[in-house]
N, C-alpha and C positions, 0 to 999 in steps of 0.2 A: 674823407681821407684821401681818396684817389685824386681828387681835384687839387688838393694841397701838394701831393707828391708830384703831380705833373707840373704845377706852377713853380714849385721850389726846387725840383729835382736837379736842374742844371747848376744852380748855385750850390746846393748841398754836395753834389758830386765834385765840384771844383775845390771846395774847402779842404778836404783831406790831402789833396795834391800839394798844398802849400807846406805841409808838415807842421803847421802852427797849432793844429787842433787834433792831437792824437786820440782823444776820447771820441770825437766826432767821426774820425776815420774808422775806429773800431765799430761804432754804432752803424755807420753807413754800410760797411762791408759785411758785418756779422749780423746785423739786426734786420735783415730783410724778411725773415719769417716770424717776426715778433708782432703780436697783435697791438692794437692802438692803446689799450689800457696798460699793458706792460710797458710799452714805450713811454707813455706819460709818467708812470710811476718811476721808471729809471731816470728820466730827465729831471723829475722833481727831486729825487734823491741827490742827483749831482748838484742841483742848484742849492739845496739846503745844506749839503756838505760844504760847498764853497762859502756860503753865508756863515756857517758855524766856524770855519777856519778863519775867516776875516774877523769875527767877533772874538776869537781866542787870542788874536795878536795884540800885543801891547800897543798903545797909541804911539804914533810916530812923533 
């Protein structure tokens, strides 16, 4: 996990500064004390919620 944080850290810290990713901003700033399993579960919930929202929309 630490290797990933060091490798991706600069990119992940720049993303919130754009204002385009408020959920990422919250996660980056507030999620520093969260363990890897909780982080994964939260991220998976976000992805599944997005997929469900997409499926609930009528076809364009």
